[in-house]
Backbone as CSV, one residue per row, in Angstrom:
resi,resn,N_x,N_y,N_z,CA_x,CA_y,CA_z,C_x,C_y,C_z
1,MET,176.047,46.180,-27.541,176.322,45.075,-28.501,174.778,44.485,-28.984
2,LEU,174.517,45.013,-30.526,172.877,44.315,-30.737,173.473,43.053,-30.892
3,ILE,172.158,42.433,-30.366,172.721,40.496,-30.539,171.700,40.395,-31.591
4,GLU,172.275,39.576,-32.434,171.196,38.874,-33.470,170.822,37.922,-33.343
5,LYS,169.263,38.018,-33.922,168.277,36.878,-33.016,167.886,36.265,-34.732
6,THR,167.972,35.361,-34.236,167.353,33.768,-35.689,166.214,33.517,-35.263
7,ALA,165.502,32.746,-36.243,164.143,31.870,-35.975,164.583,31.493,-36.935
8,ILE,163.672,30.034,-36.884,163.524,28.924,-38.053,161.532,28.960,-37.649
9,VAL,161.422,28.715,-39.124,159.855,28.399,-39.401,159.602,27.308,-40.315
10,THR,158.511,26.109,-39.958,159.130,25.265,-40.864,157.398,25.459,-41.469
11,GLY,157.308,25.029,-42.808,156.103,25.643,-43.387,156.231,27.330,-43.366
12,GLY,157.136,27.438,-44.419,156.843,29.246,-43.933,157.008,29.756,-45.134
13,SER,156.342,29.331,-46.439,156.553,30.232,-47.195,155.353,30.926,-48.089
14,LYS,154.304,30.598,-47.307,153.279,30.927,-47.500,151.726,31.031,-46.411
15,GLY,150.893,31.594,-46.318,149.754,30.940,-46.019,149.996,31.438,-44.238
16,ILE,149.351,30.924,-43.449,149.763,31.356,-42.118,151.559,31.475,-41.448
17,GLY,152.108,30.303,-42.297,153.990,30.023,-42.174,154.515,31.438,-42.547
18,GLY,153.781,31.991,-43.826,154.218,33.316,-44.314,154.238,34.747,-43.329
19,ALA,152.602,34.430,-43.029,152.433,35.197,-42.219,153.027,35.667,-40.863
20,LEU,153.401,34.544,-40.093,154.626,34.220,-39.143,156.220,34.876,-39.390
21,ALA,156.144,34.286,-40.308,157.619,34.468,-41.025,157.925,35.927,-41.203
22,THR,156.663,36.604,-41.729,156.594,38.348,-41.921,156.955,39.332,-40.509
23,ARG,155.920,38.335,-39.598,155.552,38.628,-38.182,157.137,38.895,-37.237
24,LEU,158.302,37.968,-37.331,158.966,37.645,-36.788,159.949,38.541,-37.709
25,ALA,160.278,39.125,-39.253,161.381,39.521,-39.181,160.690,40.779,-39.046
26,SER,159.653,41.482,-38.848,159.133,42.694,-38.225,159.781,43.121,-36.910
27,MET,159.975,42.047,-36.128,160.393,41.664,-34.660,161.722,42.028,-34.626
28,GLY,162.728,42.087,-35.933,163.681,41.816,-35.899,164.662,40.498,-36.060
29,TYR,164.114,39.374,-36.257,164.248,38.418,-35.955,164.792,38.045,-38.256
30,HIS,166.177,37.776,-38.072,166.666,36.754,-39.314,165.664,35.321,-39.114
31,THR,165.455,35.372,-40.320,164.502,33.755,-40.758,164.876,32.878,-41.446
32,VAL,165.010,31.700,-41.372,164.723,30.493,-41.943,163.973,29.688,-42.150
33,LEU,163.401,30.293,-43.326,162.058,29.593,-43.896,162.314,28.457,-44.803
34,ASN,161.127,27.309,-44.187,161.463,25.516,-44.569,160.146,25.733,-45.402
35,TYR,160.334,25.126,-46.993,159.463,24.439,-47.649,159.564,23.337,-48.265
36,TYR,158.884,22.952,-49.030,159.057,21.507,-49.487,157.739,21.574,-50.876
37,GLY,158.074,20.824,-51.477,157.153,20.714,-53.071,157.670,21.204,-54.225
38,ALA,156.508,21.798,-54.688,157.244,22.442,-56.009,157.563,23.809,-56.161
39,PRO,158.225,23.796,-57.165,158.950,25.097,-57.581,158.746,26.300,-57.177
40,ALA,157.671,26.350,-57.412,156.929,27.699,-56.862,156.757,28.115,-55.162
41,GLU,156.936,26.717,-54.263,157.075,27.389,-52.892,157.900,27.852,-53.011
42,LYS,159.596,27.243,-53.649,160.631,28.382,-53.304,160.825,29.701,-53.833
43,GLU,160.155,30.219,-55.108,160.003,31.399,-55.333,158.981,31.600,-54.310
44,MET,157.971,31.464,-53.678,157.342,32.500,-52.851,158.059,32.451,-51.322
45,ALA,158.757,32.025,-51.014,159.782,31.942,-49.718,160.899,32.993,-50.238
46,GLU,161.506,32.906,-51.409,162.596,33.547,-51.494,161.821,35.062,-51.489
47,GLU,160.564,35.090,-52.384,160.060,36.743,-52.561,159.834,37.107,-51.374
48,LEU,159.279,35.956,-50.144,158.897,36.845,-48.944,160.074,37.433,-48.216
49,ILE,161.300,36.687,-48.027,162.366,36.988,-47.868,162.524,38.314,-48.072
50,ALA,162.942,38.639,-49.091,163.630,39.152,-49.875,162.123,40.921,-49.948
51,GLU,160.739,40.150,-49.654,159.897,41.794,-49.059,160.398,41.737,-47.756
52,ASN,160.936,41.123,-47.372,160.808,41.255,-45.637,162.606,41.870,-45.463
53,HIS,163.127,41.793,-45.837,164.474,42.236,-45.927,164.457,43.888,-46.559
54,LYS,163.419,44.199,-47.460,163.525,45.255,-48.238,162.682,46.448,-46.962
55,LYS,161.739,45.527,-46.336,160.517,46.432,-44.969,160.794,46.253,-44.140
56,TYR,162.299,45.300,-43.631,162.595,45.175,-42.337,164.115,45.205,-41.949
57,GLY,164.750,44.981,-43.357,166.124,45.059,-42.979,167.099,43.936,-42.239
58,THR,166.197,43.297,-42.217,166.160,41.290,-41.925,166.825,40.686,-42.671
59,GLU,167.899,40.070,-42.847,167.987,38.837,-43.341,168.010,37.510,-43.156
60,GLY,167.374,36.507,-44.284,166.465,34.965,-44.420,167.352,34.522,-45.814
61,ILE,167.057,32.771,-45.322,167.404,31.528,-46.248,166.007,31.181,-46.343
62,ALA,166.036,30.443,-47.443,164.705,29.367,-47.879,165.726,28.509,-48.014
63,VAL,165.239,26.978,-47.218,165.735,25.592,-47.121,164.197,24.492,-47.676
64,GLU,164.642,23.706,-48.331,163.897,22.818,-48.682,164.299,21.503,-48.036
65,ALA,162.863,21.262,-47.769,163.057,20.093,-47.013,161.589,19.310,-46.408
66,ASP,161.287,18.051,-46.162,160.546,17.449,-46.023,160.600,16.842,-44.044
67,VAL,160.088,17.344,-43.390,160.607,17.828,-42.602,160.042,16.182,-41.709
68,SER,159.494,15.703,-42.330,158.896,14.393,-41.821,160.298,13.291,-41.513
69,GLU,161.024,13.534,-42.238,162.679,12.788,-41.780,163.719,13.321,-41.339
70,PHE,164.012,12.829,-40.567,165.085,13.343,-39.302,165.787,14.281,-40.092
71,SER,167.213,13.372,-40.998,168.077,14.182,-41.507,167.878,15.106,-42.582
72,ASN,166.786,15.131,-42.858,165.852,16.490,-43.755,166.046,17.901,-42.589
73,CYS,165.355,17.240,-41.541,165.602,18.556,-40.261,166.563,19.305,-39.862
74,GLN,167.463,18.077,-39.702,168.946,18.644,-39.817,169.696,19.305,-40.509
75,LYS,169.348,19.471,-41.895,169.770,20.348,-43.086,168.718,21.358,-42.860
76,ILE,167.831,21.396,-42.036,167.356,22.763,-41.499,168.210,23.927,-40.554
77,VAL,168.158,22.854,-39.467,169.028,23.497,-38.657,170.796,23.980,-38.742
78,GLU,171.275,23.156,-39.553,172.593,22.922,-40.281,172.423,24.249,-41.178
79,ALA,171.659,24.637,-41.976,171.958,25.687,-43.009,171.663,26.618,-41.789
80,ALA,170.576,27.037,-40.985,170.355,27.983,-39.989,172.064,28.368,-39.292
81,VAL,172.694,27.153,-38.976,173.607,27.732,-38.303,174.835,28.157,-39.139
82,ASN,175.203,27.872,-40.504,175.662,28.104,-40.976,175.397,29.597,-41.601
83,ARG,174.658,30.009,-41.854,174.200,31.576,-41.920,174.012,31.933,-41.221
84,PHE,173.674,31.997,-39.929,173.234,32.858,-38.791,174.147,32.522,-37.529
85,GLY,174.359,31.446,-37.835,175.327,31.335,-36.354,174.748,30.429,-34.978
86,SER,175.450,29.636,-34.224,174.826,28.581,-33.354,173.533,29.246,-32.714
87,ARG,173.129,30.479,-32.265,172.206,31.273,-31.600,171.260,30.717,-32.395
88,ILE,170.009,30.060,-32.137,168.793,29.652,-32.471,167.611,30.536,-31.596
89,ASP,167.288,31.284,-31.806,166.558,31.581,-30.321,165.125,31.351,-30.532
90,VAL,164.333,31.502,-31.418,162.882,31.099,-31.622,162.833,29.829,-32.525
91,LEU,162.008,28.564,-32.677,161.579,28.008,-33.587,159.837,27.787,-33.531
92,VAL,159.572,27.698,-34.749,158.219,27.703,-35.381,157.479,26.836,-36.010
93,ASN,157.033,25.682,-35.314,156.834,24.359,-35.862,155.341,24.339,-36.520
94,ASN,155.456,24.995,-38.100,154.134,25.214,-38.294,153.754,24.470,-39.554
95,ALA,154.548,23.640,-40.265,153.923,22.821,-41.040,153.525,21.613,-40.643
96,GLY,152.688,21.034,-41.506,151.101,20.562,-41.477,150.615,20.088,-42.718
97,ILE,149.863,18.727,-42.741,149.142,18.523,-43.827,147.631,17.719,-43.052
98,VAL,146.515,17.558,-43.846,145.540,16.490,-43.342,144.837,16.128,-44.624
99,ASN,144.478,15.107,-43.896,143.691,14.373,-45.175,142.275,14.933,-44.763
100,SER,140.992,14.946,-44.850,139.541,15.067,-45.012,139.098,13.764,-45.717
101,LYS,138.847,12.697,-45.263,138.100,11.700,-45.719,137.466,11.143,-44.319
102,PRO,136.606,10.008,-44.634,136.455,9.455,-43.966,137.230,8.084,-43.517
103,PHE,137.590,7.925,-42.097,138.420,6.877,-41.516,138.576,5.844,-42.277
104,LEU,137.632,5.338,-42.670,137.661,3.707,-43.494,138.084,3.529,-44.609
105,GLU,138.114,5.035,-44.877,138.876,5.137,-46.548,140.413,5.321,-46.843
106,LEU,140.463,6.046,-45.248,142.000,6.143,-45.299,142.872,4.848,-45.440
107,LYS,144.342,5.393,-46.369,145.185,4.407,-46.248,145.883,4.405,-44.798
108,PRO,146.698,3.498,-44.713,147.846,3.409,-43.721,148.739,4.317,-44.190
109,GLU,148.749,4.534,-45.030,150.345,5.316,-45.325,149.750,6.707,-45.399
110,GLU,148.671,6.874,-45.367,148.033,8.545,-45.502,147.728,9.029,-44.393
111,TYR,147.644,8.203,-43.325,147.749,8.788,-41.969,148.735,8.728,-41.063
112,GLU,149.980,7.518,-41.414,151.165,7.568,-41.264,151.763,8.635,-41.440
113,ARG,151.342,9.136,-42.734,151.958,10.718,-43.569,151.718,11.976,-42.655
114,VAL,150.351,12.084,-41.906,149.976,12.778,-41.133,150.323,12.932,-40.017
115,MET,150.747,11.843,-39.577,151.402,11.689,-38.018,152.853,12.134,-38.256
116,LYS,153.701,11.679,-39.155,154.647,11.674,-39.173,155.272,13.166,-39.270
117,VAL,154.328,14.507,-39.889,154.004,15.715,-40.593,153.940,16.473,-39.825
118,ASP,153.432,15.939,-38.972,152.064,17.021,-37.891,152.694,16.912,-36.456
119,VAL,153.581,15.595,-36.189,154.021,15.380,-34.755,155.193,15.008,-35.034
120,ILE,155.196,13.862,-35.401,157.087,13.621,-35.485,158.422,14.538,-35.668
121,ALA,157.699,15.508,-36.701,158.965,16.511,-37.520,158.847,17.852,-36.291
122,HIS,157.917,17.769,-35.614,158.105,18.941,-34.544,158.549,18.028,-33.066
123,LEU,158.652,17.016,-32.966,160.191,16.166,-32.154,161.529,16.553,-32.522
124,HIS,161.433,16.027,-34.119,162.620,16.219,-34.748,163.390,17.476,-34.802
125,MET,162.697,18.451,-35.057,162.899,19.965,-34.783,163.364,20.171,-33.457
126,CYS,162.569,19.952,-32.252,162.642,20.134,-31.077,164.217,19.629,-30.694
127,LYS,164.199,18.470,-30.817,165.591,17.277,-30.427,166.744,18.225,-30.976
128,LEU,167.086,18.736,-32.192,168.297,19.266,-32.953,167.879,20.799,-32.430
129,VAL,167.030,21.283,-32.070,167.309,22.908,-31.672,167.244,23.476,-30.403
130,ILE,167.055,22.479,-29.549,167.118,22.748,-27.854,168.682,22.888,-27.344
131,PRO,169.741,21.811,-28.308,170.492,21.980,-27.794,171.048,23.384,-27.422
132,HIS,170.968,23.969,-28.984,171.402,25.546,-29.364,170.795,26.378,-28.175
133,MET,169.379,26.379,-27.903,168.613,27.024,-26.825,169.606,27.028,-25.572
134,LEU,169.818,25.668,-24.985,170.839,25.465,-23.748,171.684,25.511,-23.664
135,GLU,172.559,25.764,-25.100,173.761,26.521,-25.006,173.599,27.797,-24.902
136,ALA,172.434,28.672,-25.380,172.726,29.965,-25.272,171.551,30.327,-23.732
137,GLY,171.565,28.929,-23.400,170.686,29.789,-21.809,168.942,30.682,-22.063
138,GLN,168.569,30.378,-23.556,167.177,30.759,-23.379,166.661,30.332,-24.791
139,GLY,165.543,30.294,-25.286,165.252,29.704,-26.118,163.705,30.020,-26.047
140,ASN,162.935,29.743,-27.086,161.380,30.027,-27.397,161.017,29.124,-28.511
141,ILE,159.708,28.378,-28.200,159.313,27.474,-29.305,157.869,27.140,-29.267
142,ILE,156.940,27.460,-30.389,156.210,27.916,-30.651,154.861,26.744,-31.371
143,ASN,154.724,25.167,-31.195,153.961,24.447,-31.757,152.832,25.090,-32.189
144,ILE,152.616,25.018,-33.570,151.364,25.244,-33.951,150.693,24.049,-34.346
145,SER,149.260,24.001,-33.509,148.633,23.036,-33.006,147.021,22.733,-34.170
146,SER,146.039,23.256,-33.388,144.682,23.262,-33.899,143.936,23.320,-33.021
147,ILE,142.883,24.292,-33.409,141.231,23.797,-32.334,140.995,22.581,-32.650
148,CYS,141.109,21.426,-33.413,140.966,20.124,-33.553,141.292,19.251,-32.556
149,GLY,142.595,19.567,-31.931,143.329,19.105,-30.863,142.765,18.999,-29.524
150,TRP,141.709,19.957,-29.877,140.371,19.891,-28.210,139.081,20.246,-28.733
151,LYS,138.618,19.907,-30.055,137.950,20.026,-30.295,137.413,19.377,-31.917
152,PRO,137.420,17.914,-31.210,137.651,17.100,-32.445,136.785,17.280,-33.911
153,THR,136.994,16.514,-35.115,135.458,16.540,-35.667,136.193,15.209,-36.782
154,ALA,134.800,14.580,-37.074,134.748,13.681,-38.066,135.335,14.135,-39.569
155,TYR,135.837,12.936,-40.057,136.383,13.425,-41.135,138.264,13.499,-41.133
156,GLU,138.393,13.751,-39.809,140.001,14.056,-39.742,140.386,13.863,-38.683
157,VAL,140.230,12.552,-38.399,140.454,11.585,-36.949,142.059,11.620,-37.012
158,ASP,142.917,11.191,-38.212,144.532,11.587,-38.140,144.831,13.089,-37.552
159,TYR,144.354,13.922,-38.361,144.800,15.124,-38.323,144.543,15.748,-36.391
160,CYS,143.258,14.926,-35.937,142.747,15.549,-34.740,143.710,14.928,-33.840
161,ALA,143.913,13.563,-34.256,145.333,13.012,-33.164,146.200,13.576,-32.936
162,ALA,147.193,13.942,-34.431,147.871,14.679,-34.730,148.238,15.547,-33.784
163,LYS,147.052,16.690,-33.682,147.249,18.309,-32.996,147.173,17.720,-31.360
164,ALA,146.420,17.177,-31.080,146.405,16.760,-29.489,147.463,15.941,-29.248
165,ALA,148.233,15.439,-30.137,149.228,15.044,-29.414,150.704,16.109,-29.171
166,VAL,150.226,16.940,-30.458,151.696,18.452,-30.287,151.035,19.129,-28.673
167,MET,149.759,18.796,-28.672,149.737,19.362,-27.275,150.019,19.341,-26.181
168,GLY,150.102,17.737,-26.110,150.886,17.163,-25.066,152.054,17.143,-24.972
169,ALA,152.733,17.205,-26.176,154.302,17.563,-26.343,154.468,18.742,-25.898
170,THR,153.952,20.192,-26.081,154.144,21.187,-25.918,154.382,21.410,-23.999
171,ARG,153.089,20.702,-23.903,153.051,20.805,-22.269,154.679,20.181,-21.087
172,ALA,154.726,18.882,-22.251,155.783,18.266,-21.788,157.348,18.076,-21.856
173,LEU,157.453,19.202,-22.994,158.497,19.766,-23.336,158.809,21.452,-22.258
174,ALA,158.178,21.579,-22.046,157.718,22.947,-21.299,158.315,22.899,-20.005
175,GLU,157.835,21.270,-19.577,157.791,21.188,-18.408,159.468,20.867,-17.857
176,GLU,159.809,20.283,-18.923,161.103,19.617,-18.769,162.433,20.573,-19.121
177,PHE,161.772,21.523,-19.620,162.797,22.503,-20.148,162.671,24.115,-19.513
178,GLY,161.432,24.166,-18.995,161.521,25.282,-18.248,162.171,26.024,-17.202
179,PRO,162.961,24.737,-16.950,164.267,25.364,-15.847,165.454,26.073,-16.339
180,HIS,165.481,25.482,-17.351,166.687,25.899,-18.801,166.491,27.459,-19.441
181,ASN,164.882,28.012,-19.066,164.973,29.442,-19.559,164.311,28.965,-20.846
182,ILE,164.118,27.958,-21.576,163.337,27.266,-22.472,161.834,27.340,-22.443
183,ARG,160.930,28.663,-23.200,160.004,28.147,-22.792,158.770,27.549,-23.952
184,VAL,157.775,27.195,-24.038,157.112,25.956,-25.152,155.835,26.332,-24.840
185,ASN,155.100,26.501,-26.316,153.609,27.093,-26.182,153.462,26.653,-27.419
186,SER,152.503,26.502,-27.360,151.272,26.027,-28.783,150.156,27.417,-29.221
187,ILE,150.181,27.570,-30.133,149.088,28.141,-30.742,148.149,27.026,-31.377
188,ALA,146.842,27.433,-31.020,145.965,26.235,-31.831,144.558,27.245,-32.442
189,PRO,144.707,27.438,-33.523,143.980,27.875,-34.263,142.360,27.591,-34.832
190,GLY,141.612,28.522,-34.768,140.291,27.812,-35.402,140.219,28.149,-36.868
191,MET,139.293,28.384,-37.578,139.110,28.421,-38.672,139.475,29.753,-39.308
192,HIS,140.855,29.853,-40.170,141.366,30.580,-40.860,141.402,30.417,-42.668
193,TRP,141.472,31.782,-43.122,141.768,31.881,-44.442,143.232,31.178,-45.016
194,THR,142.388,30.236,-45.721,143.804,29.610,-46.483,143.447,29.247,-47.837
195,ASP,144.181,28.833,-48.786,144.421,28.241,-49.776,142.950,27.178,-49.612
196,MET,143.312,25.670,-48.685,142.210,24.855,-48.605,140.757,25.872,-48.543
197,LEU,140.980,26.421,-47.815,139.475,26.864,-47.446,139.168,27.929,-48.646
198,ARG,139.449,28.385,-49.304,139.108,28.841,-50.261,138.288,28.355,-51.800
199,SER,138.887,27.061,-51.148,138.487,26.286,-52.179,137.134,25.901,-52.328
200,ASP,136.741,25.744,-51.048,135.605,25.337,-49.969,133.790,25.927,-50.930
201,PRO,133.157,25.180,-51.445,132.045,26.151,-51.500,131.561,27.155,-51.387
202,PRO,131.386,28.450,-51.530,130.768,29.748,-50.423,129.824,29.297,-49.706
203,GLU,128.661,28.441,-49.708,127.672,28.342,-48.914,128.181,27.563,-47.846
204,SER,129.346,26.363,-47.954,130.103,25.751,-47.001,130.582,26.701,-45.988
205,ILE,131.732,27.694,-46.339,132.216,28.671,-45.704,130.768,29.286,-44.887
206,GLU,130.042,29.982,-45.331,128.883,30.726,-44.750,128.550,30.242,-43.286
207,GLN,127.881,28.918,-43.680,127.535,28.243,-42.649,128.173,27.564,-41.485
208,GLU,129.787,27.786,-41.401,130.544,27.670,-41.020,131.209,29.021,-40.365
209,ARG,131.048,29.631,-40.741,131.329,31.316,-39.760,130.368,31.268,-39.118
210,GLN,129.023,31.056,-38.999,128.086,31.235,-38.650,128.408,30.687,-37.139
211,LYS,128.968,29.335,-37.019,129.214,29.216,-35.669,129.917,29.697,-34.925
212,ILE,131.095,31.029,-35.469,131.456,31.464,-34.918,131.585,32.488,-33.744
213,PRO,131.063,32.346,-33.143,130.989,33.749,-31.922,131.184,35.441,-32.494
214,LEU,132.474,35.377,-32.970,132.513,36.814,-33.602,132.004,36.671,-34.966
215,ARG,131.756,35.564,-35.144,131.107,35.763,-37.314,132.112,36.648,-38.147
216,ARG,132.859,36.014,-37.755,134.283,35.874,-38.775,134.815,34.894,-39.015
217,ILE,135.761,34.789,-39.824,136.824,33.789,-39.768,138.204,34.378,-39.951
218,GLY,139.108,33.502,-39.850,140.151,33.859,-38.758,141.149,34.726,-40.012
219,GLU,142.275,35.925,-40.249,143.287,35.818,-41.088,144.361,35.415,-40.559
220,PRO,145.633,34.874,-41.233,146.771,34.734,-41.207,147.522,35.211,-40.001
221,GLU,146.921,36.783,-40.193,147.819,37.952,-39.175,147.128,37.855,-37.629
222,ASP,146.171,37.306,-37.608,145.789,37.061,-36.281,145.809,35.796,-35.329
223,ILE,146.523,34.822,-36.343,148.103,33.914,-35.620,148.997,34.590,-35.746
224,ALA,149.319,35.600,-36.416,150.885,36.393,-35.777,150.634,37.401,-34.690
225,ASP,149.541,37.830,-34.724,149.450,38.582,-33.082,149.807,37.508,-32.023
226,ALA,149.263,36.198,-32.476,149.575,35.215,-31.173,150.619,34.546,-31.053
227,LEU,151.648,34.976,-32.236,153.129,34.349,-31.639,153.847,35.763,-31.477
228,GLU,153.355,36.752,-31.971,154.057,37.725,-31.306,153.303,38.163,-29.478
229,PHE,152.587,37.879,-29.154,152.178,37.918,-27.487,153.140,36.759,-26.925
230,LEU,153.356,35.365,-27.454,153.854,34.657,-26.831,155.380,34.690,-26.527
231,ILE,155.984,35.699,-27.546,157.639,35.573,-27.630,157.713,36.371,-26.507
232,LYS,156.897,37.412,-26.348,157.214,38.612,-25.560,156.505,38.348,-24.393
233,ALA,155.936,37.424,-24.167,155.235,36.921,-22.518,156.177,36.258,-22.062
234,GLY,157.500,36.638,-21.324,158.254,35.643,-20.513,157.726,34.845,-19.844
235,TYR,156.926,35.143,-19.381,156.172,34.427,-18.038,155.350,33.407,-18.209
236,MET,154.735,32.775,-19.342,154.029,32.190,-20.051,154.896,31.274,-21.027
237,THR,154.665,29.689,-20.358,155.161,28.420,-21.028,153.893,27.182,-20.546
238,GLY,154.054,26.507,-21.363,153.027,25.198,-21.712,151.987,25.662,-21.659
239,GLN,151.855,26.835,-22.269,150.288,27.466,-22.726,149.434,26.911,-24.115
240,ILE,148.518,26.910,-24.315,147.656,26.541,-25.418,146.751,27.934,-25.596
241,ILE,146.936,28.344,-26.714,146.124,29.557,-27.003,145.288,29.430,-28.333
242,SER,144.357,29.877,-28.492,143.412,29.715,-29.528,142.814,30.807,-30.045
243,PRO,143.478,31.575,-31.445,142.833,32.523,-31.868,141.257,31.696,-33.171
244,CYS,140.606,31.706,-31.959,139.479,30.917,-33.296,138.208,31.749,-32.952
245,GLY,138.203,32.786,-33.121,137.152,33.804,-32.539,135.691,33.320,-31.553
246,GLY,136.072,32.073,-30.653,135.497,31.944,-29.565,134.958,30.278,-30.211
247,LEU,135.160,29.901,-31.310,134.773,28.640,-31.704,134.746,27.365,-30.425
248,TRP,135.767,26.958,-29.811,135.543,26.466,-29.216,135.027,26.372,-27.961
249,MET,134.099,27.107,-27.661,133.168,27.118,-27.006,131.946,26.405,-27.540
250,ASN,131.499,26.143,-28.894,130.559,25.669,-29.850,130.131,23.929,-29.304
C-alpha cells in the first residue's frame, strides 16, 4: 500500500521556501505551506500548490500564520492533520526575517521580533510536530539557519545570534530524539538570490560575489538539493551543511 507523505514548510510561499516546497512535491510529499502578510503571499502559495499538483500530482494547502506565536503554529499543525492525517513526515522550519542596521540603532522590539521568528518559531513547530513523529516512529526535521551562524557579520547582530541558536537547537534535538528515529539537521545557506538581494546595488552584489570561491551566487535550487540529500541520507542527524560556494572558508 502506498503511504501518503506529508511535509510542512514555514515561510513556504516563495523564494527559498517555495523552492523547498516544490522539491518536496517532486519527491511525492503533500505540502502544507505557511505564509504570512499581504494577500499576494496567499496567492503565491496557492499558485505554487496548483503548479506542483499539475506537475507532480501532489496536494497542498496554504495556511496563514505568524509563526512567532505558539497559537498560530498550532493552527498550522492542526490544518495539516485535518487535511492529511496525523502522520507528518517532514518539517522544514524556513520562516525568517532580518534587520540590517547598526546594533545601537535597533529598537528592542526589532531584535526581539527577529529572535521570535527565527528561533522561537522553530521551537514552537518542533514541539507541536515531534509528538506526531513519535507516534509514527520516524520523522525528519530540517531547520534553515545561515552561514551567519558560523561567520557573523556586522549590522546583523540579532540575525547572527538567532541563526547560531538554531544550529545549537538542531544538535540538541538530534541528540534527544535520535533514539526515536527522528532525524534533525540544518541547512546554513550562504549568499543566494532572493528578493532582498536583488534590491542591492549591482556593484555591491558583484563585490560580494568575488568573495565566494565558486564565484557565483547560489540559487534557491541549491538549497533544495541540500534538502533532498538530508531527507534521503538516513544515517545523518545533528549535521549542519552549508550550500555557500565555499564562502565559509574566507
